[in-house]
N, C-alpha and C positions, 0 to 999 in steps of 0.2 A: 204389362200385357193388355192389349185391347180386347174388347168382346169378340171381335172376329178371330184374333189369335187364339183365344180360349176355345172357341168353337172348333177351330182346326185341330187343336191339340186333343180335344175330346173325340173328334172323329177318328183321329189316328189311334187313340187308345182303344176305341171300340173295334177298329179293324184288327188290332192285336188280340182283342178278346175273341173275335171270330177265328183268328189263327190258332189261339189256344184251344178252342173247341175242336178244331181239326187235328191239331197235334196230339190231343189226348186220346183220340179214337184208336189209332194203331197200337200204342203201348198196352192198352187195355184189352184189345181183341186179338192181338197177334204178338204177344210178348216174346215167344220163342224166336220168331222171325226177326224182330227188332234186336234181340240179344245177339243173334248170329251176325246181322249186318253191322252191329257196333263192335264186333270182335270180342264180346265178353261172354259168349255162350259157354265157356269152360268154367264159369263160376256158378256154384250152387245157388247163390243169392241173386244172380243176375235177373231172373224172371220177376222176382219180388220187387227189386229196385226199379225195373222198367215199368212195372204196373204202378208203382208209387209215383213215378214221374208223370205217367198218364193221368193219374188222379189229380195230381197237383195242377196240371194244365187245365183240367176242368174247373178246378177252384178258381184259377185265374180268370177263366171265361165267365164264370158266374159273377165275380167281382166287377169285371170291366164292363160287361154287358148289362148288369143290373144297377149300376150306379149312375146318378144324374151328372156327377162330375168325376169321370173315370180317370182323368189325367194323372193325378197323384198316385193312383193305385197301380200304375205301370211299374212302380218300384218293386212290387211283389214279384213281377216277372224278372226284374233284374236280379233280385235275391235268388230266385230259382235258377237263373243262368249261372250265377256264381257257384251254386251248389253243384250244378252239372259239370262245370269246368273243373272244379276240384276233384270230383269223382272220376272224370275222364283222365285227368292228369295222373291220378294215382293208378288207374288201370293201365295207362300207357307205360308207366315206369316198371310195371311187373310183367310185361309181355314183349315178345319179339316176333319178327317175321310178319306174316300177313295179318295177324290179329292186331299187332301194333299199328300197322299201316291203316287198317280200318278205323281204329280208335282215333288216330290223328286226323283222318278225313272227317269223321264226325265232329271232332273238336273244332276244326276249321269252320264247319257249318254253324256250330253253337256260338263261336266267336262273332260270326256275321249277325246272328240273331241278337246277340248281346248288344252289339253296336246300335242296332235299330231300337232295341228296348231302352237303352240309356238315352238316346236322342229323344224318344217319345216321352220318357219320364222327366227329362229336363224341361221340355216344352210344357208338359202338363203341370209342373210345379213352379214355373216362372211366376214371380209375384205380380199381381195386378197392381198397376200404379194407381195411387189414389187420385180422385178427381182433382184436376188442377196441377198435377205433377208435370204433365207435358204441356200444359197450357195454363194461362193465368188471365185474370181480369182485374183491371184497376178502375175504380170509380173515384172521381174527385169533383168538387164543385166550389164555386166562389161567386160572390156578389160583386158586380162592377157598377159603380155609380155613373153609368152612361146609358143613353137610350139604346134599346135593343137593336134597331137597324144599324146604328153606328158601330156597335160591338160586332155584329155579324159581318158587316162590310170589311172591317179591319182584319178579322180572322180569315175571311174568304179570300182576301188577297194573300195567297200563301207565301209570297215573297216577303211579307211582314213578319213571318214566324220567327226568324232568327233574332229579331229584336228582343224577344223575351224567352225563347228557347235557346239558352246559351250554349247547349251542346251542339247546336246546328251551326254550320258555316254558311251555307246557302240553301235556298229552295228556289228552283227555277221552274216557272210555269211553262209547260210544253204545249198547252192548248188542249181543248176537248176534255178537260177535267184531269189531265195527266200532268205529273210533275216529277222533277228529279231533285233528290235530296242528297246533301253531303254533310258529313260531320267529321270531326277530328277526335280520335281517341288518344289514349296515352301513347307516348313515344312518337307522336306525330302521325299515327296510322290513320289513313283516310278511309272512311266508311261511306259507301254510296248505295242508294236504292231508288227505285221508282215506285210511285204510288198513283192511284186513280180514285177520283171522287165517284162514288157509286150512288149517292143520294144527296141532292142539294135542294133544300127548301129555303128560299130567302127569308131571313130573319128568324128561322126556326131550327134548321138542322144542316150539318155538313157531315156526311159519312164517307169513309175512305177505306181502302185496303192497299197494302203493299203488293206489287205485282212482280218485281224483280229485285235482285240483290240479296244481302245476307238476312234481311228480315222479311223476305217474301212470306206471305201467309198472315202477317199481322193485320189487324183492322181496328177501326175505332170510329167514334162519333162524337160530335160536339153539339149540344142542344142549347138553344137560347130561349129563355122565357122571362116574362116580366117578374121582377122581384116584388114581394109584398110591400105595401105601404109606399109605393112610388120611390123605391130606393134604387132603381136602376134595373140591371139585368142579371138574372141567374145564369151562369155558364156552367154546364155540367158536361164533364168529359168521361167517356167510357173507352177504355183501351183493352183490346183482346190481343194477347201475344201468344201465338201458337205457330211458330215458323217451321220451315223444313229443318230437320236435324234435331228435333226434340227440344233440348234445353238451350238452343241458340238464342232465344229471346232474352233470357236472363243473362246469358254470357254477353250479349250485345250491350245491354244496358250497363252491365258491370264494366265493360270496356270504356264506357263513357263516364264511369265513376259513380253511378247511382243505381239504387233499386228502382224499378218502375214506379212504385207508389210515390216514393220521395221525389222522383224526377218530375212526375206530372203535377204534384202539388206545388213544387217550387216554380214550375213554369207558369202555373195559374196565378201565383202571387205576383210574379213579375209582369204577367199580362195585365193584371189589375193596375199595377203601378204605371205601366205604359199608357193605358187608356185614361187614367184619371189625372196623371201628372205630365205625361208626354215623354217620360223616361223611366228607366229602372233606378230606383232610389238606392244610392250607395253612400257609404260613410267613409270617413278617414280610416276607421278601424276595419272596414270590409271593402276595400277599393275594387275588388274583383266581383262584387255582388254576392249572391247567396248560394251559388252552386256548391254542391256538397264537396266536390273534389278540391275546391279552392279554400275550404274553411281553414286549412292549415296555414294559409297566408295571413290570417287575421292577426292583428297586433293590438295592443292597447291604444285606444283612440287618443289623439292629441288635438288640442284646439286648432282650428283652422287659421292658417296664416292669411293675410290679405292677398287675394288673388288666387286662392286655390288651396290644395293640400300642402301641409308642411313637408 
């Protein structure tokens, strides 16, 4: 539940508190009239029961209007509704004619009130999702032994990204900072989205957010700084995933076979390899690289035969 959802639930609970205040007046001030309207005026205990109902409504009003978080307290009204429905059911079973018809009419009204109370109570007790349950942030960094301007230029040419982001098939530059991305998930499912660069500072920063597709709402940034001791360039990636549909971001990355943290770190390791050696380093034992979903294809490494892998 978001803060706005919580506020709406509390407003509804307080409205029911005001309703309880009003509902309690008539039973306390005109118990005979209420007993007759309800068809139970033939019972000696009817006036007392009606007054107790009125008193209970005022208790609800005090609880709901006096609490800072009244949402969960609406369950007290639900409990009162259950008591009323039980009493009305028992009364209806012992009467016939016009009195029974009046009791059934009142019962229908109480059922309607109960529906509203249950709805409000459920809204008021819906669990608040912990920070990060609907959104997440990934931070990752790596040092690349290449000059900062060279590292920035390679990344800024977005069509280079599939060289080290193995989950990507293509990235197509659409101009004006916009790009179209395509990836292949399990069972050959094609995943596509569009993104837009929202901040571009040469040799320093590239920030983007997804505008269309299944990960719309995601955003991220890549920062480039000089590494200490003239060791090249520090590349720091921050990824925020909070797409439409709540948990779609995690579902998306799992479709690709990886958790966001692992995926970004693997991508950065491959980026370092591409920048420093010109290619992703692979071995005979891991011919498909280091992508998590392909680790099952590893096998014991064998000596290289002349001319390539054995």
